[in-house]
Structures are given as C-alpha cells and as structure tokens.
MISE-142400 format. One record per residue (C-alpha): chain; residue number from 1; x, y, z. Coordinates in nm, 3 decimals. Layout:
<lumgus>
LUMGU  kette   nr        u        v        w
LUMGU      A  NUM        X        Y        Z
...
</lumgus>
This chain:
<lumgus>
LUMGU  kette   nr        u        v        w
LUMGU      A    1    0.725  -20.169   -3.217
LUMGU      A    2    0.320  -20.160   -3.241
LUMGU      A    3    0.328  -20.486   -3.032
LUMGU      A    4    0.529  -20.321   -2.759
LUMGU      A    5    0.300  -20.025   -2.750
LUMGU      A    6    0.002  -20.239   -2.719
LUMGU      A    7    0.138  -20.422   -2.446
LUMGU      A    8    0.222  -20.104   -2.257
LUMGU      A    9   -0.133  -19.957   -2.299
LUMGU      A   10   -0.288  -20.287   -2.168
LUMGU      A   11   -0.054  -20.276   -1.868
LUMGU      A   12   -0.150  -19.908   -1.787
LUMGU      A   13   -0.528  -19.988   -1.811
LUMGU      A   14   -0.485  -20.254   -1.569
LUMGU      A   15   -0.301  -20.057   -1.309
LUMGU      A   16   -0.539  -19.767   -1.343
LUMGU      A   17   -0.850  -19.978   -1.283
LUMGU      A   18   -0.925  -20.056   -1.639
LUMGU      A   19   -0.998  -20.416   -1.531
LUMGU      A   20   -1.266  -20.273   -1.295
LUMGU      A   21   -1.406  -20.084   -1.588
LUMGU      A   22   -1.421  -20.406   -1.798
LUMGU      A   23   -1.653  -20.567   -1.566
LUMGU      A   24   -1.979  -20.634   -1.705
LUMGU      A   25   -2.271  -20.409   -1.617
LUMGU      A   26   -2.612  -20.590   -1.596
LUMGU      A   27   -2.807  -20.527   -1.913
LUMGU      A   28   -3.151  -20.350   -1.880
LUMGU      A   29   -3.432  -20.627   -1.884
LUMGU      A   30   -3.603  -20.467   -2.196
LUMGU      A   31   -3.286  -20.398   -2.401
LUMGU      A   32   -3.129  -20.057   -2.467
LUMGU      A   33   -2.795  -19.902   -2.364
LUMGU      A   34   -2.569  -19.923   -2.055
LUMGU      A   35   -2.245  -19.788   -1.944
LUMGU      A   36   -2.033  -19.599   -1.680
LUMGU      A   37   -2.087  -19.219   -1.626
LUMGU      A   38   -1.733  -19.113   -1.624
LUMGU      A   39   -1.626  -19.316   -1.336
LUMGU      A   40   -1.673  -19.657   -1.175
LUMGU      A   41   -1.915  -19.510   -0.900
LUMGU      A   42   -2.203  -19.428   -1.121
LUMGU      A   43   -2.357  -19.611   -1.404
LUMGU      A   44   -2.638  -19.541   -1.644
LUMGU      A   45   -2.884  -19.745   -1.821
LUMGU      A   46   -3.155  -19.680   -2.089
LUMGU      A   47   -3.469  -19.901   -2.103
LUMGU      A   48   -3.810  -19.841   -2.234
LUMGU      A   49   -3.786  -19.459   -2.247
LUMGU      A   50   -3.626  -19.420   -1.899
LUMGU      A   51   -3.265  -19.300   -1.851
LUMGU      A   52   -3.138  -19.421   -1.510
LUMGU      A   53   -2.836  -19.335   -1.295
LUMGU      A   54   -2.743  -19.546   -1.011
LUMGU      A   55   -2.437  -19.530   -0.765
LUMGU      A   56   -2.310  -19.264   -0.522
LUMGU      A   57   -2.119  -18.928   -0.541
LUMGU      A   58   -2.091  -18.670   -0.802
LUMGU      A   59   -2.189  -18.744   -1.163
LUMGU      A   60   -1.933  -18.665   -1.447
LUMGU      A   61   -1.923  -18.340   -1.639
LUMGU      A   62   -1.949  -18.335   -2.011
LUMGU      A   63   -1.857  -18.040   -2.242
LUMGU      A   64   -2.169  -18.067   -2.447
LUMGU      A   65   -2.473  -18.303   -2.520
LUMGU      A   66   -2.269  -18.450   -2.834
LUMGU      A   67   -2.033  -18.591   -2.580
LUMGU      A   68   -2.293  -18.784   -2.369
LUMGU      A   69   -2.240  -19.171   -2.375
LUMGU      A   70   -2.620  -19.193   -2.411
LUMGU      A   71   -2.643  -18.956   -2.695
LUMGU      A   72   -2.774  -19.218   -2.919
LUMGU      A   73   -3.098  -19.239   -2.715
LUMGU      A   74   -3.157  -18.861   -2.693
LUMGU      A   75   -3.477  -18.867   -2.898
LUMGU      A   76   -3.622  -19.153   -2.710
LUMGU      A   77   -3.562  -19.037   -2.350
LUMGU      A   78   -3.900  -18.953   -2.167
LUMGU      A   79   -3.804  -18.991   -1.807
LUMGU      A   80   -3.479  -18.952   -1.609
LUMGU      A   81   -3.443  -19.117   -1.274
LUMGU      A   82   -3.124  -19.022   -1.069
LUMGU      A   83   -3.066  -19.271   -0.773
LUMGU      A   84   -3.026  -19.213   -0.420
LUMGU      A   85   -2.662  -19.163   -0.333
LUMGU      A   86   -2.581  -18.937   -0.620
LUMGU      A   87   -2.500  -18.573   -0.504
LUMGU      A   88   -2.446  -18.382   -0.837
LUMGU      A   89   -2.625  -18.361   -1.180
LUMGU      A   90   -2.336  -18.346   -1.418
LUMGU      A   91   -2.297  -18.065   -1.671
LUMGU      A   92   -2.477  -18.123   -1.992
LUMGU      A   93   -2.649  -18.435   -1.847
LUMGU      A   94   -2.998  -18.305   -1.923
LUMGU      A   95   -2.938  -18.108   -2.235
LUMGU      A   96   -3.124  -18.130   -2.568
LUMGU      A   97   -3.367  -18.404   -2.468
LUMGU      A   98   -3.673  -18.301   -2.688
LUMGU      A   99   -3.913  -18.567   -2.566
LUMGU      A  100   -3.813  -18.570   -2.179
LUMGU      A  101   -4.128  -18.539   -1.977
LUMGU      A  102   -4.023  -18.589   -1.620
LUMGU      A  103   -3.712  -18.586   -1.408
LUMGU      A  104   -3.696  -18.767   -1.065
LUMGU      A  105   -3.392  -18.634   -0.849
LUMGU      A  106   -3.284  -18.805   -0.526
LUMGU      A  107   -3.277  -18.664   -0.180
LUMGU      A  108   -2.910  -18.672   -0.167
LUMGU      A  109   -2.864  -18.424   -0.458
LUMGU      A  110   -2.719  -18.097   -0.359
LUMGU      A  111   -2.616  -17.944   -0.687
LUMGU      A  112   -2.720  -17.900   -1.048
LUMGU      A  113   -2.416  -17.824   -1.243
LUMGU      A  114   -2.335  -17.598   -1.542
LUMGU      A  115   -2.031  -17.412   -1.638
LUMGU      A  116   -2.151  -17.191   -1.923
LUMGU      A  117   -2.485  -17.066   -2.063
LUMGU      A  118   -2.476  -17.329   -2.353
LUMGU      A  119   -2.452  -17.601   -2.084
LUMGU      A  120   -2.761  -17.478   -1.894
LUMGU      A  121   -2.958  -17.762   -1.728
LUMGU      A  122   -3.274  -17.865   -1.910
LUMGU      A  123   -3.182  -17.660   -2.221
LUMGU      A  124   -3.358  -17.783   -2.520
LUMGU      A  125   -3.601  -17.995   -2.304
LUMGU      A  126   -3.906  -17.850   -2.446
LUMGU      A  127   -4.152  -18.126   -2.361
LUMGU      A  128   -4.054  -18.145   -1.993
LUMGU      A  129   -4.366  -18.137   -1.751
LUMGU      A  130   -4.246  -18.197   -1.392
LUMGU      A  131   -3.931  -18.140   -1.200
LUMGU      A  132   -3.889  -18.232   -0.833
LUMGU      A  133   -3.634  -18.025   -0.634
LUMGU      A  134   -3.472  -18.209   -0.335
LUMGU      A  135   -3.418  -18.050    0.014
LUMGU      A  136   -3.040  -18.012   -0.045
LUMGU      A  137   -3.034  -17.805   -0.362
LUMGU      A  138   -2.921  -17.452   -0.293
LUMGU      A  139   -2.948  -17.286   -0.634
LUMGU      A  140   -3.149  -17.318   -0.949
LUMGU      A  141   -2.971  -17.049   -1.130
LUMGU      A  142   -2.835  -17.284   -1.398
LUMGU      A  143   -3.158  -17.416   -1.514
LUMGU      A  144   -3.250  -17.272   -1.853
LUMGU      A  145   -3.573  -17.105   -1.791
LUMGU      A  146   -3.596  -16.998   -2.149
LUMGU      A  147   -3.649  -17.370   -2.260
LUMGU      A  148   -3.890  -17.435   -1.984
LUMGU      A  149   -4.116  -17.126   -2.105
LUMGU      A  150   -4.192  -17.198   -2.475
LUMGU      A  151   -4.531  -17.182   -2.633
LUMGU      A  152   -4.598  -17.556   -2.586
LUMGU      A  153   -4.425  -17.618   -2.261
LUMGU      A  154   -4.594  -17.666   -1.919
LUMGU      A  155   -4.343  -17.735   -1.645
LUMGU      A  156   -4.438  -17.779   -1.282
LUMGU      A  157   -4.191  -17.758   -0.994
LUMGU      A  158   -4.245  -17.983   -0.679
LUMGU      A  159   -4.003  -17.863   -0.414
LUMGU      A  160   -3.921  -18.073   -0.101
LUMGU      A  161   -4.071  -17.873    0.201
LUMGU      A  162   -3.746  -17.919    0.381
LUMGU      A  163   -3.563  -17.709    0.135
LUMGU      A  164   -3.432  -17.407    0.284
LUMGU      A  165   -3.386  -17.188   -0.019
LUMGU      A  166   -3.684  -17.267   -0.243
LUMGU      A  167   -4.073  -17.362   -0.219
LUMGU      A  168   -4.352  -17.441   -0.456
LUMGU      A  169   -4.727  -17.410   -0.472
LUMGU      A  170   -4.942  -17.578   -0.720
LUMGU      A  171   -4.645  -17.611   -0.959
LUMGU      A  172   -4.539  -17.254   -0.916
LUMGU      A  173   -4.175  -17.197   -0.810
LUMGU      A  174   -4.056  -16.941   -0.544
LUMGU      A  175   -3.780  -16.851   -0.334
LUMGU      A  176   -3.817  -16.976    0.027
LUMGU      A  177   -3.956  -16.656    0.161
LUMGU      A  178   -4.176  -16.603   -0.152
LUMGU      A  179   -4.023  -16.269   -0.226
LUMGU      A  180   -3.937  -16.397   -0.573
LUMGU      A  181   -4.187  -16.560   -0.813
LUMGU      A  182   -3.946  -16.769   -1.038
LUMGU      A  183   -4.187  -16.989   -1.251
LUMGU      A  184   -4.544  -17.012   -1.332
LUMGU      A  185   -4.650  -17.318   -1.529
LUMGU      A  186   -4.805  -17.171   -1.871
LUMGU      A  187   -5.070  -17.413   -1.887
LUMGU      A  188   -5.235  -17.390   -1.558
LUMGU      A  189   -5.625  -17.400   -1.606
LUMGU      A  190   -5.701  -17.075   -1.412
LUMGU      A  191   -5.778  -16.772   -1.608
LUMGU      A  192   -5.644  -16.528   -1.344
LUMGU      A  193   -5.396  -16.538   -1.065
LUMGU      A  194   -5.316  -16.328   -0.764
LUMGU      A  195   -4.935  -16.307   -0.706
LUMGU      A  196   -4.888  -16.342   -0.319
LUMGU      A  197   -4.849  -16.008   -0.122
LUMGU      A  198   -4.492  -16.103   -0.012
LUMGU      A  199   -4.341  -16.102   -0.384
LUMGU      A  200   -4.126  -15.803   -0.462
LUMGU      A  201   -3.966  -15.953   -0.784
LUMGU      A  202   -4.111  -16.142   -1.056
LUMGU      A  203   -3.825  -16.311   -1.231
LUMGU      A  204   -3.718  -16.329   -1.595
LUMGU      A  205   -3.952  -16.549   -1.811
LUMGU      A  206   -4.167  -16.618   -1.506
LUMGU      A  207   -4.504  -16.611   -1.682
LUMGU      A  208   -4.407  -16.645   -2.030
LUMGU      A  209   -4.678  -16.774   -2.253
LUMGU      A  210   -4.895  -16.828   -1.970
LUMGU      A  211   -5.273  -16.860   -2.075
LUMGU      A  212   -5.398  -16.612   -1.812
LUMGU      A  213   -5.643  -16.336   -1.882
LUMGU      A  214   -5.569  -16.130   -1.586
LUMGU      A  215   -5.305  -16.111   -1.315
LUMGU      A  216   -5.321  -15.917   -0.978
LUMGU      A  217   -4.996  -15.777   -0.874
LUMGU      A  218   -4.890  -15.708   -0.510
LUMGU      A  219   -4.847  -15.341   -0.373
LUMGU      A  220   -4.489  -15.426   -0.278
LUMGU      A  221   -4.389  -15.538   -0.606
LUMGU      A  222   -4.059  -15.364   -0.724
LUMGU      A  223   -3.928  -15.540   -1.028
LUMGU      A  224   -4.077  -15.718   -1.331
LUMGU      A  225   -3.805  -15.918   -1.503
LUMGU      A  226   -3.702  -15.964   -1.864
LUMGU      A  227   -3.976  -16.134   -2.052
LUMGU      A  228   -4.179  -16.195   -1.759
LUMGU      A  229   -4.516  -16.178   -1.927
LUMGU      A  230   -4.392  -16.215   -2.285
LUMGU      A  231   -4.612  -16.408   -2.514
LUMGU      A  232   -4.922  -16.389   -2.282
LUMGU      A  233   -5.159  -16.358   -2.567
LUMGU      A  234   -5.489  -16.381   -2.368
LUMGU      A  235   -5.378  -16.116   -2.089
LUMGU      A  236   -5.607  -15.823   -2.094
LUMGU      A  237   -5.516  -15.665   -1.752
LUMGU      A  238   -5.231  -15.618   -1.529
LUMGU      A  239   -5.237  -15.306   -1.299
LUMGU      A  240   -4.886  -15.211   -1.215
LUMGU      A  241   -4.846  -15.115   -0.840
LUMGU      A  242   -4.737  -14.761   -0.751
LUMGU      A  243   -4.405  -14.871   -0.602
LUMGU      A  244   -4.276  -15.049   -0.918
LUMGU      A  245   -3.914  -14.949   -0.983
LUMGU      A  246   -3.823  -15.144   -1.310
LUMGU      A  247   -4.003  -15.300   -1.600
LUMGU      A  248   -3.759  -15.529   -1.760
LUMGU      A  249   -3.672  -15.566   -2.131
LUMGU      A  250   -3.972  -15.746   -2.346
LUMGU      A  251   -4.145  -15.786   -2.023
LUMGU      A  252   -4.502  -15.764   -2.196
LUMGU      A  253   -4.378  -15.844   -2.543
LUMGU      A  254   -4.657  -15.979   -2.764
LUMGU      A  255   -4.930  -15.959   -2.520
LUMGU      A  256   -5.172  -15.906   -2.805
LUMGU      A  257   -5.492  -15.856   -2.589
LUMGU      A  258   -5.362  -15.600   -2.338
LUMGU      A  259   -5.555  -15.292   -2.357
LUMGU      A  260   -5.394  -15.043   -2.129
LUMGU      A  261   -5.080  -14.974   -1.935
LUMGU      A  262   -5.015  -14.724   -1.647
LUMGU      A  263   -4.666  -14.715   -1.566
LUMGU      A  264   -4.639  -14.542   -1.217
LUMGU      A  265   -4.261  -14.483   -1.189
LUMGU      A  266   -3.915  -14.626   -1.261
LUMGU      A  267   -3.760  -14.750   -1.595
LUMGU      A  268   -3.913  -14.921   -1.910
LUMGU      A  269   -3.702  -15.180   -2.071
LUMGU      A  270   -3.622  -15.250   -2.432
LUMGU      A  271   -3.940  -15.375   -2.623
LUMGU      A  272   -4.127  -15.379   -2.296
LUMGU      A  273   -4.475  -15.346   -2.480
LUMGU      A  274   -4.375  -15.418   -2.839
LUMGU      A  275   -4.638  -15.609   -3.023
LUMGU      A  276   -4.915  -15.515   -2.787
LUMGU      A  277   -5.159  -15.480   -3.075
LUMGU      A  278   -5.471  -15.420   -2.859
LUMGU      A  279   -5.308  -15.145   -2.657
LUMGU      A  280   -5.510  -14.824   -2.664
LUMGU      A  281   -5.398  -14.617   -2.373
LUMGU      A  282   -5.065  -14.553   -2.211
LUMGU      A  283   -4.957  -14.349   -1.910
LUMGU      A  284   -4.591  -14.287   -1.852
LUMGU      A  285   -4.435  -14.181   -1.520
LUMGU      A  286   -4.348  -13.817   -1.472
LUMGU      A  287   -3.991  -13.899   -1.379
LUMGU      A  288   -3.924  -14.095   -1.694
LUMGU      A  289   -3.600  -13.977   -1.875
LUMGU      A  290   -3.566  -14.213   -2.148
LUMGU      A  291   -3.791  -14.450   -2.362
LUMGU      A  292   -3.564  -14.743   -2.479
LUMGU      A  293   -3.583  -14.901   -2.823
LUMGU      A  294   -3.896  -15.057   -2.960
LUMGU      A  295   -4.080  -14.998   -2.631
LUMGU      A  296   -4.423  -14.936   -2.807
LUMGU      A  297   -4.332  -15.081   -3.153
LUMGU      A  298   -4.618  -15.241   -3.346
LUMGU      A  299   -4.886  -15.113   -3.080
LUMGU      A  300   -5.115  -15.082   -3.386
LUMGU      A  301   -5.415  -14.974   -3.176
LUMGU      A  302   -5.249  -14.698   -2.981
LUMGU      A  303   -5.415  -14.363   -3.061
LUMGU      A  304   -5.247  -14.101   -2.818
LUMGU      A  305   -4.974  -14.092   -2.577
LUMGU      A  306   -4.868  -13.822   -2.339
LUMGU      A  307   -4.486  -13.799   -2.302
LUMGU      A  308   -4.355  -13.663   -1.964
LUMGU      A  309   -4.193  -13.318   -1.944
LUMGU      A  310   -3.847  -13.447   -1.829
LUMGU      A  311   -3.823  -13.701   -2.113
LUMGU      A  312   -3.479  -13.676   -2.282
LUMGU      A  313   -3.436  -13.959   -2.517
LUMGU      A  314   -3.672  -14.151   -2.755
LUMGU      A  315   -3.508  -14.461   -2.858
LUMGU      A  316   -3.485  -14.629   -3.185
LUMGU      A  317   -3.808  -14.791   -3.332
LUMGU      A  318   -3.983  -14.673   -3.020
LUMGU      A  319   -4.337  -14.602   -3.173
LUMGU      A  320   -4.265  -14.752   -3.506
LUMGU      A  321   -4.578  -14.930   -3.653
LUMGU      A  322   -4.823  -14.747   -3.424
LUMGU      A  323   -5.061  -14.719   -3.709
LUMGU      A  324   -5.341  -14.547   -3.527
LUMGU      A  325   -5.123  -14.288   -3.339
LUMGU      A  326   -5.270  -13.944   -3.433
LUMGU      A  327   -5.060  -13.706   -3.233
LUMGU      A  328   -4.835  -13.633   -2.942
LUMGU      A  329   -4.611  -13.347   -2.810
LUMGU      A  330   -4.237  -13.398   -2.807
LUMGU      A  331   -4.133  -13.232   -2.472
LUMGU      A  332   -3.868  -12.942   -2.481
LUMGU      A  333   -3.630  -13.174   -2.260
LUMGU      A  334   -3.577  -13.427   -2.550
LUMGU      A  335   -3.235  -13.407   -2.704
LUMGU      A  336   -3.228  -13.724   -2.923
LUMGU      A  337   -3.479  -13.917   -3.146
LUMGU      A  338   -3.345  -14.265   -3.242
LUMGU      A  339   -3.368  -14.387   -3.585
LUMGU      A  340   -3.695  -14.516   -3.703
LUMGU      A  341   -3.859  -14.390   -3.396
LUMGU      A  342   -4.204  -14.310   -3.544
LUMGU      A  343   -4.171  -14.505   -3.879
LUMGU      A  344   -4.498  -14.636   -4.020
LUMGU      A  345   -4.726  -14.411   -3.794
LUMGU      A  346   -4.972  -14.382   -4.084
LUMGU      A  347   -5.225  -14.158   -3.880
LUMGU      A  348   -4.992  -13.919   -3.769
LUMGU      A  349   -5.080  -13.557   -3.934
LUMGU      A  350   -4.859  -13.310   -3.763
LUMGU      A  351   -4.535  -13.323   -3.575
LUMGU      A  352   -4.326  -13.036   -3.416
LUMGU      A  353   -3.976  -13.153   -3.316
LUMGU      A  354   -3.839  -12.897   -3.068
LUMGU      A  355   -3.526  -12.703   -3.066
LUMGU      A  356   -3.383  -12.895   -2.777
LUMGU      A  357   -3.335  -13.200   -3.026
LUMGU      A  358   -2.962  -13.204   -3.170
LUMGU      A  359   -2.979  -13.568   -3.304
LUMGU      A  360   -3.228  -13.732   -3.523
LUMGU      A  361   -3.171  -14.086   -3.677
LUMGU      A  362   -3.243  -14.204   -4.013
LUMGU      A  363   -3.612  -14.306   -4.087
LUMGU      A  364   -3.755  -14.128   -3.802
LUMGU      A  365   -4.078  -14.060   -4.008
LUMGU      A  366   -4.061  -14.288   -4.288
LUMGU      A  367   -4.378  -14.419   -4.421
LUMGU      A  368   -4.588  -14.187   -4.210
LUMGU      A  369   -4.846  -14.181   -4.496
LUMGU      A  370   -5.074  -13.922   -4.328
LUMGU      A  371   -4.811  -13.682   -4.227
LUMGU      A  372   -4.898  -13.349   -4.370
LUMGU      A  373   -4.664  -13.106   -4.190
LUMGU      A  374   -4.342  -13.115   -3.978
LUMGU      A  375   -4.136  -12.852   -3.795
LUMGU      A  376   -3.766  -12.934   -3.737
LUMGU      A  377   -3.524  -12.816   -3.472
LUMGU      A  378   -3.308  -12.518   -3.567
LUMGU      A  379   -2.980  -12.687   -3.441
LUMGU      A  380   -3.020  -13.001   -3.674
LUMGU      A  381   -2.707  -13.045   -3.901
LUMGU      A  382   -2.802  -13.363   -4.067
LUMGU      A  383   -3.126  -13.499   -4.223
LUMGU      A  384   -3.072  -13.880   -4.191
LUMGU      A  385   -3.128  -14.146   -4.427
LUMGU      A  386   -3.488  -14.201   -4.521
LUMGU      A  387   -3.614  -13.947   -4.275
LUMGU      A  388   -3.932  -13.866   -4.458
LUMGU      A  389   -3.943  -14.161   -4.718
LUMGU      A  390   -4.294  -14.236   -4.849
LUMGU      A  391   -4.457  -13.970   -4.657
LUMGU      A  392   -4.709  -13.929   -4.938
LUMGU      A  393   -4.914  -13.667   -4.782
LUMGU      A  394   -4.656  -13.431   -4.690
LUMGU      A  395   -4.679  -13.112   -4.911
LUMGU      A  396   -4.418  -12.873   -4.770
LUMGU      A  397   -4.120  -12.877   -4.537
LUMGU      A  398   -3.882  -12.620   -4.398
LUMGU      A  399   -3.530  -12.749   -4.385
LUMGU      A  400   -3.346  -12.546   -4.085
LUMGU      A  401   -3.066  -12.329   -4.162
LUMGU      A  402   -2.815  -12.517   -3.962
LUMGU      A  403   -2.827  -12.832   -4.196
LUMGU      A  404   -2.513  -12.928   -4.373
LUMGU      A  405   -2.594  -13.278   -4.499
LUMGU      A  406   -2.918  -13.421   -4.662
LUMGU      A  407   -2.857  -13.807   -4.651
LUMGU      A  408   -2.982  -14.071   -4.882
LUMGU      A  409   -3.351  -14.091   -4.979
LUMGU      A  410   -3.459  -13.812   -4.729
LUMGU      A  411   -3.772  -13.739   -4.922
LUMGU      A  412   -3.804  -14.019   -5.158
LUMGU      A  413   -4.162  -14.129   -5.242
LUMGU      A  414   -4.308  -13.779   -5.099
LUMGU      A  415   -4.549  -13.775   -5.381
LUMGU      A  416   -4.741  -13.469   -5.255
LUMGU      A  417   -4.437  -13.247   -5.222
LUMGU      A  418   -4.452  -12.959   -5.479
LUMGU      A  419   -4.162  -12.737   -5.374
LUMGU      A  420   -3.835  -12.726   -5.148
LUMGU      A  421   -3.589  -12.465   -5.054
LUMGU      A  422   -3.265  -12.622   -4.953
LUMGU      A  423   -3.100  -12.349   -4.727
LUMGU      A  424   -2.758  -12.187   -4.759
LUMGU      A  425   -2.516  -12.401   -4.563
LUMGU      A  426   -2.611  -12.741   -4.706
LUMGU      A  427   -2.290  -12.905   -4.855
LUMGU      A  428   -2.388  -13.245   -4.950
LUMGU      A  429   -2.685  -13.419   -5.103
LUMGU      A  430   -2.675  -13.787   -5.135
LUMGU      A  431   -2.850  -14.073   -5.313
LUMGU      A  432   -3.219  -14.051   -5.420
LUMGU      A  433   -3.310  -13.748   -5.196
LUMGU      A  434   -3.622  -13.668   -5.392
LUMGU      A  435   -3.662  -13.978   -5.594
LUMGU      A  436   -4.017  -14.049   -5.691
LUMGU      A  437   -4.146  -13.718   -5.566
LUMGU      A  438   -4.380  -13.714   -5.874
LUMGU      A  439   -4.538  -13.371   -5.811
LUMGU      A  440   -4.219  -13.197   -5.715
LUMGU      A  441   -4.192  -12.875   -5.941
LUMGU      A  442   -3.928  -12.648   -5.806
LUMGU      A  443   -3.622  -12.703   -5.595
LUMGU      A  444   -3.408  -12.408   -5.495
LUMGU      A  445   -3.025  -12.497   -5.453
LUMGU      A  446   -2.779  -12.285   -5.245
LUMGU      A  447   -2.437  -12.187   -5.352
LUMGU      A  448   -2.290  -12.364   -5.061
LUMGU      A  449   -2.333  -12.713   -5.229
LUMGU      A  450   -2.019  -12.904   -5.310
LUMGU      A  451   -2.146  -13.248   -5.370
LUMGU      A  452   -2.462  -13.402   -5.537
LUMGU      A  453   -2.548  -13.752   -5.617
LUMGU      A  454   -2.647  -13.809   -5.980
LUMGU      A  455   -2.979  -13.965   -5.911
LUMGU      A  456   -3.128  -13.704   -5.671
LUMGU      A  457   -3.432  -13.630   -5.893
LUMGU      A  458   -3.502  -13.971   -6.044
LUMGU      A  459   -3.874  -14.014   -6.091
LUMGU      A  460   -3.932  -13.634   -6.081
LUMGU      A  461   -4.060  -13.563   -6.435
LUMGU      A  462   -4.164  -13.199   -6.370
LUMGU      A  463   -3.877  -13.065   -6.158
LUMGU      A  464   -3.694  -12.750   -6.224
LUMGU      A  465   -3.373  -12.672   -6.042
LUMGU      A  466   -3.320  -12.297   -5.920
LUMGU      A  467   -2.959  -12.206   -5.856
LUMGU      A  468   -2.712  -11.942   -5.933
LUMGU      A  469   -2.498  -11.959   -6.257
LUMGU      A  470   -2.169  -12.134   -6.205
LUMGU      A  471   -2.292  -12.298   -5.885
LUMGU      A  472   -2.277  -12.673   -5.830
LUMGU      A  473   -2.660  -12.684   -5.879
LUMGU      A  474   -2.636  -12.523   -6.218
LUMGU      A  475   -2.357  -12.763   -6.321
LUMGU      A  476   -2.564  -13.051   -6.175
LUMGU      A  477   -2.855  -12.955   -6.412
LUMGU      A  478   -2.638  -12.927   -6.702
LUMGU      A  479   -2.480  -13.271   -6.635
LUMGU      A  480   -2.809  -13.459   -6.588
LUMGU      A  481   -3.036  -13.272   -6.818
LUMGU      A  482   -3.282  -13.155   -6.539
LUMGU      A  483   -3.451  -12.836   -6.615
LUMGU      A  484   -3.282  -12.533   -6.501
LUMGU      A  485   -3.379  -12.170   -6.391
LUMGU      A  486   -3.107  -11.923   -6.313
LUMGU      A  487   -3.148  -11.738   -5.984
</lumgus>
C-alpha cells in the first residue's frame, strides 16, 4: 500500500511541474542558501550578507517570518536586493531582520504587501538605514514606521522622482504634494529643522527619537500625529501654530528638555506631554473640553497651570507626578476627575473641588504630601479608594453630607489628621480607611453606618470612636477594642 501511495505522489509532482521545481538552482559563489520563492518564476539566494531575489512577477506571500525559506539566515542578512522584473514584495518577506541595513527595490515594483499589522513591512528591522522607493509604488501604509523609529535607528528614504504619490528630500519622506511629513531620519546632524510651509499633517512617529533641539512648524499645520515627536530628548522648543486642530496621543511623550507648551486650540491626546520633565509653563486653549489621561503626567517641573473655564473632564493620571505643581483652580464646568488625576503632586497645598463635580476616581490626591486643606463637592456620594492616602500634611477634612461610601484606604497614612466627622448618611466604610493616621484622636461616626471593615483604625494608637449607644459604631468599638465615647 505504501509503495502505491509513493508512486501516485511522484506522478502528481511530475504532472504539476515538480520536475521543473527539481531543476538545480545555481549555487551562490560564496556559499550560502538558495531556493524558490513560492513558485518557479522567482528564486532567492543568500551569499555574503546579501539576500537576492531574481525573476519576474509577484513574490510569494508568507504568513509569518518563521515560514520564510531563508529563515535560517535571518540574523546574517544585511542587504536585500530585489531584481528587476519583480512586481510585489511578498507578505512577511522583510520581517524580523535585526541586522538588515539596506533594501534595494526594482523599478518594476508596484506594491509592498501586508495583510495584517503583525505582518507589516520592515517590522523588527531595527538596523535598517536606507530604503529606495520605486516610481510605481502607490502606498507605503503597510511599512511598520514603529520599527523604523526606535532610539538607535536612522532610516533614510530615497524616492524615485517619477513617483506620483511620494517624494523625499535629504532622506525625509513626504507625500507627493508635501502636505504630509511622513518620516524624518532620527540621526540627521542638524539641530534644527523648518517643516515646509505646505505641510498640514505631521504623521505618526514622524520625528520620533530625532536628535533635534528645535523645530519650526508651519502656520498651516493642522494635525500632529500619534508619537510624532515622542522621545525627542533634546527638543527644547516647538511653537505650535494657531490653526492646529489636533495633537495626537503621546505626541511629545518623553521630550525631557521641552520647557514650554502653548496649545492654541483643538484636542490634546492621551499622554501628549507625559514625561516632559523640564516643562515649566503650559497654556491651554479656551475651547478645550477634556484633558485626556496622563496628558501632563510626570511633568515634574510644572509649577502652575490655568485650566480653561469650559473644561468638563480631567482624565486619569492627568497631572500625576507633577511634583512642583503648587496650585490651580478647577473650573465650575468640570464634572469628572479621573482616578489618580493629581497623585504625587507633592507641592500642592490647597484644593477646592467645585460642586459641579459628580464623579471622583480613586487615588485623586494620593501622595500629595504638602496638601493641607481640601474642599469636596456637595453632591459626591463616594470617596474612592486611596483618595487621600499618604497626604501627610492634611490636618482636617470635611466629608460632604451626601457621601454614602468611604472606600478602601481613603485616609491611610494621613499622619497629621487629628479629627474627622463622618456625616450622617454614610453607610459603608471599607478596609484601612484611617490606617496609620498616627495622630488621629477623635472620629465621630453616624447612626447610618451598617458596615465597617475590621481594620479601619489599624495604626491609630490614640483614636477614640464617638458614636451613639447601640449603633454600628458602638458595636465596632466593642468588637475591636478601640476606645469608645458615647454620644
């Protein structure tokens, strides 16, 4: 039976062109690998650091780089040459080649192929230095610009002047009309750059990790894409034009030398200025309605910020880690403070949260070591987890009458807190609410309480609970041995 199957398979291979496939491919002169690229029309060979493709027509597509016939040479490939006559660069062909330095594409090429993000062209090619773009290539959207804009990369583009869709100048990649700046080689020697006046959009990752100290942006610029200037550690100045509509997520993330930012109008994305450690002054647009998450997180030199009157939402971690921030006014239009929004603002001394705020997340003022006083909104129903944890200078706080729940660790580590009145209406107090409030002497509990965690006063050696006889507070004192005074 096995002999019959073997004979049938041999016959099928011959009928389908297996004989042609079996023809010998010339071995590279210096040794290395050789084979077909998915069909009879294109062959590949590897020799002395160069991977070559010869033939005509479209190259074969591969699901992932682990399926590539030349995968055993991946770490040794420094140059790729695609021969004239080949019309497409196959899916996954140029993936995960860590030592690739240069790619030479033929004038006959019309398409760089990718079917999914994880198959992006040049993904994982962190050493690539030069790419030429032939005249017939219409789209470069499948190129993984993230891999080409890493801290140690320095990729230049050279576009054929006859290309109708793209152009290049000094290695910088634009669309043909120079309305979009797509890529700026990060290690260009110049310390300053003037973006052409025609540019209206700076694309995602365009200047990421560039060594520039200053950049001049055109008056007509409308959009700054995601991570456009992320990691530009030397960048000190980037005046934003009045007509700017959008600053994308993480646009200036980690620009540790940037000293000021004046946003004229539009929206500001997530983590847009996060980690800008030298940022001292910020001007926000009057029409701004929301500050997204972590926009100014870890801007440790930021001392003051004026929030626009129309602001409605302050996102999570928005000003967290702004250690030098001394004060600000929360506008009456704000309805929500995201969790940890001012966490670690150690220089903050006083905060007034307006009555317009109906939602405050956990950890809003956690580790604000200099915070001495706070006013909370009347309509607040929950004090979230860790809201004032480790506010070691907080001496007094007034809990609004509408609060029903005091969540975990709300005042833990408030070592200057001496007395707290829990208002009537509070029903539940969770774990460690006053843990390690070492100076806490008196806490007044309401009759409305129905649930109290057993460790609320851990680390409070001198506290006395004041409550009505027969109330949940009185029963708690009896159960835990905390000092009790009947009210």
